[in-house]
Structure formats: C-alpha cells, structure tokens
PADO-169780 format. One record per residue (C-alpha): residue number from 0; x, y, z. Coordinates in steps of 0.05 Angstrom, whole numbers, plus 5000, padded with zeros to 4 digits. Example, Ala and Ser with C-alpha at 12.3 -4.5 7.8 and 13.67 -1.06 7.14 Angstrom:
@nr->0&X->5246&Y->4910&Z->5156
@nr->1&X->5273&Y->4979&Z->5143
end
This chain:
@nr->0&X->2886&Y->2605&Z->7400
@nr->1&X->2886&Y->2531&Z->7419
@nr->2&X->2827&Y->2488&Z->7396
@nr->3&X->2802&Y->2430&Z->7438
@nr->4&X->2757&Y->2383&Z->7397
@nr->5&X->2715&Y->2326&Z->7424
@nr->6&X->2649&Y->2293&Z->7407
@nr->7&X->2629&Y->2293&Z->7481
@nr->8&X->2632&Y->2349&Z->7531
@nr->9&X->2596&Y->2364&Z->7596
@nr->10&X->2539&Y->2358&Z->7612
@nr->11&X->2553&Y->2291&Z->7579
@nr->12&X->2600&Y->2258&Z->7628
@nr->13&X->2654&Y->2208&Z->7613
@nr->14&X->2729&Y->2205&Z->7621
@nr->15&X->2745&Y->2236&Z->7553
@nr->16&X->2695&Y->2292&Z->7562
@nr->17&X->2725&Y->2309&Z->7630
@nr->18&X->2794&Y->2307&Z->7600
@nr->19&X->2774&Y->2356&Z->7545
@nr->20&X->2741&Y->2401&Z->7597
@nr->21&X->2803&Y->2402&Z->7641
@nr->22&X->2848&Y->2417&Z->7581
@nr->23&X->2805&Y->2477&Z->7564
@nr->24&X->2799&Y->2501&Z->7636
@nr->25&X->2873&Y->2497&Z->7653
@nr->26&X->2897&Y->2526&Z->7587
@nr->27&X->2852&Y->2585&Z->7601
@nr->28&X->2876&Y->2590&Z->7673
@nr->29&X->2947&Y->2593&Z->7648
@nr->30&X->2931&Y->2652&Z->7604
@nr->31&X->2920&Y->2619&Z->7537
@nr->32&X->2863&Y->2634&Z->7490
@nr->33&X->2825&Y->2569&Z->7481
@nr->34&X->2763&Y->2547&Z->7444
@nr->35&X->2723&Y->2482&Z->7453
@nr->36&X->2689&Y->2453&Z->7391
@nr->37&X->2637&Y->2400&Z->7407
@nr->38&X->2566&Y->2378&Z->7389
@nr->39&X->2505&Y->2407&Z->7422
@nr->40&X->2476&Y->2368&Z->7481
@nr->41&X->2413&Y->2380&Z->7523
@nr->42&X->2424&Y->2429&Z->7581
@nr->43&X->2490&Y->2451&Z->7549
@nr->44&X->2474&Y->2524&Z->7560
@nr->45&X->2488&Y->2518&Z->7634
@nr->46&X->2558&Y->2493&Z->7619
@nr->47&X->2570&Y->2547&Z->7566
@nr->48&X->2548&Y->2602&Z->7614
@nr->49&X->2590&Y->2575&Z->7671
@nr->50&X->2654&Y->2566&Z->7631
@nr->51&X->2709&Y->2618&Z->7633
@nr->52&X->2730&Y->2598&Z->7562
@nr->53&X->2690&Y->2596&Z->7497
@nr->54&X->2651&Y->2535&Z->7475
@nr->55&X->2623&Y->2529&Z->7405
@nr->56&X->2571&Y->2475&Z->7394
@nr->57&X->2540&Y->2449&Z->7330
@nr->58&X->2475&Y->2412&Z->7314
@nr->59&X->2471&Y->2340&Z->7336
@nr->60&X->2422&Y->2283&Z->7343
@nr->61&X->2419&Y->2226&Z->7393
@nr->62&X->2456&Y->2162&Z->7374
@nr->63&X->2406&Y->2104&Z->7376
@nr->64&X->2417&Y->2056&Z->7434
@nr->65&X->2478&Y->2096&Z->7459
@nr->66&X->2446&Y->2146&Z->7507
@nr->67&X->2470&Y->2199&Z->7525
@nr->68&X->2517&Y->2204&Z->7465
@nr->69&X->2502&Y->2246&Z->7404
@nr->70&X->2522&Y->2249&Z->7331
@nr->71&X->2545&Y->2317&Z->7309
@nr->72&X->2526&Y->2347&Z->7241
@nr->73&X->2567&Y->2411&Z->7237
@nr->74&X->2562&Y->2421&Z->7162
@nr->75&X->2487&Y->2432&Z->7164
@nr->76&X->2494&Y->2482&Z->7221
@nr->77&X->2503&Y->2546&Z->7180
@nr->78&X->2512&Y->2595&Z->7238
@nr->79&X->2565&Y->2549&Z->7268
@nr->80&X->2601&Y->2542&Z->7202
@nr->81&X->2602&Y->2617&Z->7191
@nr->82&X->2635&Y->2626&Z->7260
@nr->83&X->2679&Y->2566&Z->7247
@nr->84&X->2710&Y->2596&Z->7185
@nr->85&X->2730&Y->2657&Z->7224
@nr->86&X->2766&Y->2620&Z->7280
@nr->87&X->2841&Y->2630&Z->7279
@nr->88&X->2878&Y->2572&Z->7312
@nr->89&X->2952&Y->2562&Z->7324
@nr->90&X->2945&Y->2488&Z->7344
@nr->91&X->2886&Y->2441&Z->7346
@nr->92&X->2879&Y->2381&Z->7392
@nr->93&X->2830&Y->2326&Z->7373
@nr->94&X->2807&Y->2281&Z->7430
@nr->95&X->2766&Y->2236&Z->7383
@nr->96&X->2769&Y->2217&Z->7309
@nr->97&X->2696&Y->2230&Z->7291
@nr->98&X->2660&Y->2294&Z->7270
@nr->99&X->2698&Y->2339&Z->7317
@nr->100&X->2764&Y->2306&Z->7298
@nr->101&X->2749&Y->2317&Z->7225
@nr->102&X->2736&Y->2391&Z->7240
@nr->103&X->2803&Y->2394&Z->7276
@nr->104&X->2838&Y->2364&Z->7216
@nr->105&X->2802&Y->2411&Z->7168
@nr->106&X->2824&Y->2471&Z->7209
@nr->107&X->2896&Y->2446&Z->7211
@nr->108&X->2896&Y->2438&Z->7135
@nr->109&X->2863&Y->2504&Z->7121
@nr->110&X->2906&Y->2545&Z->7168
@nr->111&X->2971&Y->2505&Z->7160
@nr->112&X->2978&Y->2490&Z->7234
@nr->113&X->2994&Y->2426&Z->7272
@nr->114&X->2943&Y->2376&Z->7297
@nr->115&X->2952&Y->2334&Z->7360
@nr->116&X->2907&Y->2273&Z->7367
@nr->117&X->2898&Y->2233&Z->7431
@nr->118&X->2877&Y->2160&Z->7426
@nr->119&X->2831&Y->2151&Z->7486
@nr->120&X->2784&Y->2092&Z->7472
@nr->121&X->2780&Y->2021&Z->7447
@nr->122&X->2737&Y->2040&Z->7388
@nr->123&X->2731&Y->1969&Z->7362
@nr->124&X->2689&Y->1948&Z->7422
@nr->125&X->2644&Y->2008&Z->7411
@nr->126&X->2634&Y->1989&Z->7339
@nr->127&X->2621&Y->1916&Z->7355
@nr->128&X->2564&Y->1936&Z->7401
@nr->129&X->2523&Y->1962&Z->7342
@nr->130&X->2553&Y->1929&Z->7281
@nr->131&X->2551&Y->1853&Z->7275
@nr->132&X->2594&Y->1848&Z->7212
@nr->133&X->2668&Y->1837&Z->7227
@nr->134&X->2685&Y->1861&Z->7157
@nr->135&X->2650&Y->1928&Z->7168
@nr->136&X->2681&Y->1935&Z->7238
@nr->137&X->2750&Y->1923&Z->7208
@nr->138&X->2737&Y->1978&Z->7156
@nr->139&X->2713&Y->2026&Z->7211
@nr->140&X->2777&Y->2013&Z->7251
@nr->141&X->2820&Y->2025&Z->7190
@nr->142&X->2783&Y->2091&Z->7179
@nr->143&X->2801&Y->2110&Z->7251
@nr->144&X->2874&Y->2093&Z->7241
@nr->145&X->2876&Y->2135&Z->7177
@nr->146&X->2854&Y->2194&Z->7219
@nr->147&X->2910&Y->2185&Z->7270
@nr->148&X->2960&Y->2177&Z->7214
@nr->149&X->2943&Y->2248&Z->7192
@nr->150&X->2961&Y->2278&Z->7260
@nr->151&X->3027&Y->2314&Z->7271
@nr->152&X->3033&Y->2279&Z->7338
@nr->153&X->2993&Y->2222&Z->7369
@nr->154&X->2986&Y->2219&Z->7445
@nr->155&X->2965&Y->2162&Z->7490
@nr->156&X->2948&Y->2167&Z->7565
@nr->157&X->2986&Y->2104&Z->7586
@nr->158&X->3044&Y->2065&Z->7555
@nr->159&X->3001&Y->2002&Z->7552
@nr->160&X->2952&Y->2037&Z->7504
@nr->161&X->3004&Y->2033&Z->7449
@nr->162&X->2990&Y->1958&Z->7444
@nr->163&X->2917&Y->1973&Z->7425
@nr->164&X->2939&Y->2024&Z->7373
@nr->165&X->2988&Y->1974&Z->7342
@nr->166&X->2934&Y->1920&Z->7341
@nr->167&X->2890&Y->1968&Z->7302
@nr->168&X->2946&Y->1978&Z->7251
@nr->169&X->2978&Y->2044&Z->7271
@nr->170&X->3053&Y->2044&Z->7255
@nr->171&X->3072&Y->2115&Z->7272
@nr->172&X->3105&Y->2147&Z->7332
@nr->173&X->3066&Y->2158&Z->7396
@nr->174&X->3078&Y->2200&Z->7458
@nr->175&X->3053&Y->2185&Z->7528
@nr->176&X->3018&Y->2244&Z->7561
@nr->177&X->2983&Y->2225&Z->7625
@nr->178&X->2914&Y->2247&Z->7647
@nr->179&X->2906&Y->2284&Z->7712
@nr->180&X->2849&Y->2294&Z->7761
@nr->181&X->2817&Y->2354&Z->7796
@nr->182&X->2804&Y->2320&Z->7863
@nr->183&X->2864&Y->2337&Z->7905
@nr->184&X->2840&Y->2346&Z->7977
@nr->185&X->2878&Y->2348&Z->8045
@nr->186&X->2872&Y->2284&Z->8085
@nr->187&X->2836&Y->2318&Z->8143
@nr->188&X->2781&Y->2342&Z->8096
@nr->189&X->2774&Y->2273&Z->8065
@nr->190&X->2761&Y->2243&Z->8133
@nr->191&X->2705&Y->2293&Z->8146
@nr->192&X->2676&Y->2283&Z->8077
@nr->193&X->2677&Y->2207&Z->8088
@nr->194&X->2639&Y->2211&Z->8153
@nr->195&X->2588&Y->2260&Z->8125
@nr->196&X->2573&Y->2221&Z->8062
@nr->197&X->2570&Y->2153&Z->8095
@nr->198&X->2517&Y->2180&Z->8142
@nr->199&X->2478&Y->2210&Z->8084
@nr->200&X->2480&Y->2145&Z->8046
@nr->201&X->2455&Y->2106&Z->8107
@nr->202&X->2515&Y->2061&Z->8114
@nr->203&X->2522&Y->2021&Z->8178
@nr->204&X->2589&Y->2024&Z->8215
@nr->205&X->2606&Y->1952&Z->8196
@nr->206&X->2585&Y->1957&Z->8123
@nr->207&X->2638&Y->1962&Z->8068
@nr->208&X->2621&Y->2013&Z->8015
@nr->209&X->2638&Y->1991&Z->7945
@nr->210&X->2635&Y->2042&Z->7888
@nr->211&X->2631&Y->2043&Z->7813
@nr->212&X->2633&Y->2108&Z->7772
@nr->213&X->2627&Y->2106&Z->7697
@nr->214&X->2581&Y->2097&Z->7638
@nr->215&X->2527&Y->2045&Z->7651
@nr->216&X->2543&Y->2002&Z->7590
@nr->217&X->2558&Y->1928&Z->7585
@nr->218&X->2627&Y->1945&Z->7555
@nr->219&X->2647&Y->1969&Z->7625
@nr->220&X->2638&Y->1897&Z->7650
@nr->221&X->2581&Y->1916&Z->7696
@nr->222&X->2551&Y->1847&Z->7686
@nr->223&X->2615&Y->1818&Z->7715
@nr->224&X->2609&Y->1863&Z->7776
@nr->225&X->2537&Y->1843&Z->7791
@nr->226&X->2550&Y->1769&Z->7780
@nr->227&X->2610&Y->1771&Z->7826
@nr->228&X->2571&Y->1807&Z->7881
@nr->229&X->2514&Y->1757&Z->7875
@nr->230&X->2564&Y->1704&Z->7899
@nr->231&X->2576&Y->1742&Z->7964
@nr->232&X->2510&Y->1779&Z->7975
@nr->233&X->2506&Y->1753&Z->8047
@nr->234&X->2567&Y->1795&Z->8065
@nr->235&X->2560&Y->1865&Z->8096
@nr->236&X->2571&Y->1911&Z->8037
@nr->237&X->2534&Y->1963&Z->7996
@nr->238&X->2550&Y->1980&Z->7923
@nr->239&X->2535&Y->2050&Z->7898
@nr->240&X->2538&Y->2063&Z->7823
@nr->241&X->2546&Y->2132&Z->7793
@nr->242&X->2532&Y->2146&Z->7720
@nr->243&X->2483&Y->2133&Z->7664
@nr->244&X->2482&Y->2098&Z->7597
@nr->245&X->2443&Y->2056&Z->7548
@nr->246&X->2442&Y->1995&Z->7594
@nr->247&X->2410&Y->2027&Z->7656
@nr->248&X->2343&Y->1992&Z->7649
@nr->249&X->2376&Y->1924&Z->7636
@nr->250&X->2423&Y->1935&Z->7695
@nr->251&X->2364&Y->1949&Z->7741
@nr->252&X->2331&Y->1885&Z->7716
@nr->253&X->2394&Y->1844&Z->7728
@nr->254&X->2402&Y->1872&Z->7798
@nr->255&X->2331&Y->1849&Z->7815
@nr->256&X->2341&Y->1781&Z->7781
@nr->257&X->2405&Y->1768&Z->7822
@nr->258&X->2371&Y->1787&Z->7887
@nr->259&X->2416&Y->1848&Z->7897
@nr->260&X->2363&Y->1902&Z->7903
@nr->261&X->2380&Y->1911&Z->7977
@nr->262&X->2454&Y->1914&Z->7961
@nr->263&X->2461&Y->1958&Z->7900
@nr->264&X->2440&Y->2031&Z->7892
@nr->265&X->2441&Y->2069&Z->7826
@nr->266&X->2454&Y->2143&Z->7840
@nr->267&X->2450&Y->2166&Z->7767
@nr->268&X->2494&Y->2221&Z->7739
@nr->269&X->2526&Y->2268&Z->7790
@nr->270&X->2547&Y->2334&Z->7758
@nr->271&X->2566&Y->2366&Z->7824
@nr->272&X->2640&Y->2350&Z->7829
@nr->273&X->2643&Y->2367&Z->7903
@nr->274&X->2588&Y->2317&Z->7918
@nr->275&X->2623&Y->2265&Z->7875
@nr->276&X->2688&Y->2277&Z->7914
@nr->277&X->2651&Y->2261&Z->7978
@nr->278&X->2623&Y->2197&Z->7949
@nr->279&X->2693&Y->2174&Z->7929
@nr->280&X->2718&Y->2192&Z->7999
@nr->281&X->2662&Y->2151&Z->8031
@nr->282&X->2680&Y->2088&Z->7992
@nr->283&X->2725&Y->2034&Z->8019
@nr->284&X->2739&Y->2002&Z->7952
@nr->285&X->2729&Y->2024&Z->7880
@nr->286&X->2711&Y->1965&Z->7835
@nr->287&X->2732&Y->1973&Z->7763
@nr->288&X->2739&Y->1907&Z->7725
@nr->289&X->2733&Y->1941&Z->7657
@nr->290&X->2772&Y->1911&Z->7599
@nr->291&X->2747&Y->1967&Z->7554
@nr->292&X->2780&Y->2028&Z->7584
@nr->293&X->2849&Y->2050&Z->7562
@nr->294&X->2865&Y->2093&Z->7623
@nr->295&X->2808&Y->2096&Z->7673
@nr->296&X->2805&Y->2169&Z->7695
@nr->297&X->2758&Y->2147&Z->7750
@nr->298&X->2812&Y->2104&Z->7781
@nr->299&X->2855&Y->2166&Z->7788
@nr->300&X->2798&Y->2206&Z->7817
@nr->301&X->2786&Y->2151&Z->7867
@nr->302&X->2860&Y->2148&Z->7885
@nr->303&X->2860&Y->2223&Z->7897
@nr->304&X->2808&Y->2212&Z->7951
@nr->305&X->2850&Y->2155&Z->7981
@nr->306&X->2804&Y->2100&Z->7957
@nr->307&X->2840&Y->2041&Z->7923
@nr->308&X->2814&Y->2003&Z->7862
@nr->309&X->2805&Y->1930&Z->7848
@nr->310&X->2818&Y->1916&Z->7774
@nr->311&X->2828&Y->1857&Z->7728
@nr->312&X->2894&Y->1828&Z->7706
@nr->313&X->2905&Y->1838&Z->7632
@nr->314&X->2865&Y->1902&Z->7628
@nr->315&X->2900&Y->1963&Z->7598
@nr->316&X->2878&Y->2008&Z->7654
@nr->317&X->2907&Y->1961&Z->7707
@nr->318&X->2978&Y->1972&Z->7681
@nr->319&X->2983&Y->2033&Z->7726
@nr->320&X->2970&Y->1989&Z->7787
@nr->321&X->3020&Y->1949&Z->7828
@nr->322&X->2979&Y->1896&Z->7864
@nr->323&X->2978&Y->1906&Z->7938
@nr->324&X->3018&Y->1971&Z->7935
@nr->325&X->2974&Y->2025&Z->7903
@nr->326&X->2914&Y->1982&Z->7884
@nr->327&X->2891&Y->1911&Z->7874
@nr->328&X->2890&Y->1865&Z->7814
@nr->329&X->2849&Y->1802&Z->7808
@nr->330&X->2850&Y->1746&Z->7757
@nr->331&X->2794&Y->1750&Z->7706
@nr->332&X->2749&Y->1702&Z->7744
@nr->333&X->2682&Y->1715&Z->7779
@nr->334&X->2700&Y->1671&Z->7837
@nr->335&X->2768&Y->1702&Z->7847
@nr->336&X->2742&Y->1773&Z->7840
@nr->337&X->2688&Y->1759&Z->7892
@nr->338&X->2740&Y->1726&Z->7937
@nr->339&X->2785&Y->1788&Z->7931
@nr->340&X->2728&Y->1833&Z->7952
@nr->341&X->2712&Y->1791&Z->8013
@nr->342&X->2786&Y->1787&Z->8033
@nr->343&X->2794&Y->1863&Z->8027
@nr->344&X->2730&Y->1875&Z->8067
@nr->345&X->2762&Y->1835&Z->8123
@nr->346&X->2825&Y->1878&Z->8122
@nr->347&X->2804&Y->1952&Z->8126
@nr->348&X->2874&Y->1972&Z->8149
@nr->349&X->2902&Y->1945&Z->8083
@nr->350&X->2850&Y->1984&Z->8043
@nr->351&X->2870&Y->2047&Z->8081
@nr->352&X->2945&Y->2037&Z->8071
@nr->353&X->2939&Y->2021&Z->7997
@nr->354&X->2891&Y->2079&Z->7987
@nr->355&X->2941&Y->2127&Z->8017
@nr->356&X->2996&Y->2100&Z->7971
@nr->357&X->2950&Y->2106&Z->7910
@nr->358&X->2940&Y->2180&Z->7925
@nr->359&X->3015&Y->2190&Z->7922
@nr->360&X->3031&Y->2148&Z->7861
@nr->361&X->2974&Y->2148&Z->7810
@nr->362&X->2940&Y->2213&Z->7826
@nr->363&X->2967&Y->2274&Z->7789
@nr->364&X->2935&Y->2342&Z->7786
@nr->365&X->2910&Y->2369&Z->7720
@nr->366&X->2948&Y->2433&Z->7733
@nr->367&X->3015&Y->2396&Z->7732
@nr->368&X->2994&Y->2356&Z->7670
@nr->369&X->2977&Y->2420&Z->7634
@nr->370&X->3045&Y->2450&Z->7649
@nr->371&X->3074&Y->2391&Z->7610
@nr->372&X->3021&Y->2398&Z->7555
@nr->373&X->3037&Y->2471&Z->7543
@nr->374&X->3111&Y->2456&Z->7534
@nr->375&X->3095&Y->2400&Z->7486
@nr->376&X->3048&Y->2445&Z->7446
@nr->377&X->3104&Y->2496&Z->7439
@nr->378&X->3153&Y->2443&Z->7415
@nr->379&X->3103&Y->2416&Z->7365
@nr->380&X->3090&Y->2486&Z->7338
@nr->381&X->3164&Y->2499&Z->7330
@nr->382&X->3176&Y->2432&Z->7297
@nr->383&X->3118&Y->2445&Z->7249
@nr->384&X->3147&Y->2512&Z->7229
@nr->385&X->3215&Y->2483&Z->7216
@nr->386&X->3186&Y->2425&Z->7176
@nr->387&X->3143&Y->2469&Z->7133
@nr->388&X->3191&Y->2528&Z->7127
@nr->389&X->3146&Y->2577&Z->7163
end
C-alpha cells in the first residue's frame, strides 16, 4: 500500500492539496492500493464518501489568521492512532514536513520502508507572516530541512525550486518530478465553454477577462495585482478571482479603496472542477505575479484551457515560461505589469496563439505524470531493499 501524506486535502483547496489528491486518484486508477493521511477539515465527509480510495483523517483545529488551514493533532486522536498502527505501507510519500510528514516518517521508520518527500512551498514566507523574529524563523526553516534530510529521496516540481532548497540549507540530492493537471479538453469544447461562461459572467464582447485562481493571501502578491489594475481601470477589462484565504476581507476593502469595485469580482472557492474549467476557458489572460509559489499548478491548469499567464521575472514559477512563446513575463514593476496587460488586451490574436502553445508545452496530464511516479516508486523500493539488505 502506498501512503500519501499532506496537511491539506480537499475540501481545502490549494495546489499541494490538489497534487496529493491526484496522486491518490491516479495511483488507485492504475490498480495500486493507496491511503491518504491528512487532518480533518469541515465538510470532509463529502470528499471521503466520493473518493474511490481510502482517506484517514485525524483531529485538527483551525490555524489562527490562516483560514482555511488547520493544525493536525493525530496523537490525541485515539481511534485514528489505533487504525494508524495497523496500516501496512510499502512506501510513504510526504507532501509537507509538518504533522502528516512526521507521521509518514514514523511509518517509514517503524515498517522499514522508504519515504519520498516533495518540497512544494516557500515555507520561510509562510513563517514570516506569523513570526516576527528572524532567529525563530531561521530555526523553523532548519527544522524543515532536517525533515527533508531524513527522506530517502527528495522531489521538486521544477528545476528552479532547487535554488530555494539550497538557500534553506539542504545539501542532499534532489529529483525533478513535474506536476500535472486534470483539465485536458478538446479545443472545440473549450470554445463552447468559453462562450457559455462569458455570457454567464456578463462579459461584454469587447471586454478582456482577466483571471486569478489561488489562495487569497498577501503572499500571492494580490496587492500587486490590484495596484497594477488601479493604474489602468479605465480600460475595458474585468478581473475574476477564485479562491479564499485569510486576507479576503482586507482584499475587499482594498478593491473598494482603489475604486475597482466595478472591475473586480470575487467568486470564492469553486469546488466544481468542471465549472472551474469553464472559467479558465472564458479568460483571456491569467495573471499570476506570485513570487511565493514554487511551481504554480494553476498556471498549468490555465494553460490546459488555452489561457496564457502573465508572470513576474525572477519568480520561481515563471521559469517554465518562455516570454512571448508559451506565456508572458513582466519585470517586477507595477507600471510595467500594467503596461503589459494593456498591450496584451490590444492583441487578442497574440493571446490566442500563445495560449495554444502553452497548452502544448507546459500542460501535462496527471495520468502521464503518475506513470513516471510509479516507475520511480518501484526504483526507490528496490534501491531501499538493496541498501538495507532486505
């Protein structure tokens, strides 16, 4: 049995949660026994009942000022721990280094099996949001690195992510294993989805639809987005934002303060993946100036629906983009980002051509990713047996 461990899992939505979900789904589809280990979240029963694989959740509490994230407390959840001790894994895969990651490592140690750990996030920025002491943040980062040093193999979703790991102090070997997406759709269907959703959203024929999908947190550089759009608010565009997060109330206030209430619509979380596909298809340009993200799963989802992204030079996630070929990259300047948006609005044929190229070059199905993952799992298991004389 393969174990997929993460501190977030649907109904909590972010890129890592969706990655863990797709690992579990496609491993099961390919005939492997798989078990997800993750904290409890409100409305989780719907996800558990709908899943074709097993999900084991443990007690959790909300993390202050980090809605919708939760802190798991597995060791006080006695029913979970009783089940946990009976689980027989052959490999565990930790998608985060916190409570679920510690459970993965404990299972690996107890059962003498390999542990894979994927480095998904820029944890230092998360810590700095709540902890003002640099000394304490440094200690927390070192603790994270010690976790990854215990893994039998460390994976990263993009080559550029290695730079972050090295900055944090990790000196071991890393392997690049890309993320996929579940949004592949024939072009003819995309055109129909686009027309349907644009009508539903009330877009005028000459309006450019901008889109942001992701956690509504300041780390995602949402303030930068709003400030840039405030410079061009007389232009014919509408921005739709999908997601939720601790900063929603502040974002609403900033939208009003900047005079963008008639230009920006917050759609909240969208759990219906088919509806989200249509929203991606309806968009002309996906705006993602995040310096926080290591990979940007949403950029790949957007590409799958033939919608190109505008990103910032120097961001880790932008390393997958060739400017003007399969996406767009702007200098880290409000004026230049705003100018890029206006220029692209005036060249819809360029947006269409680059979006089509993006769908072919940076959009990969989860099914194909998991074919690679399974082969890697087998190699890791064999290497572990040879190393430990099993």
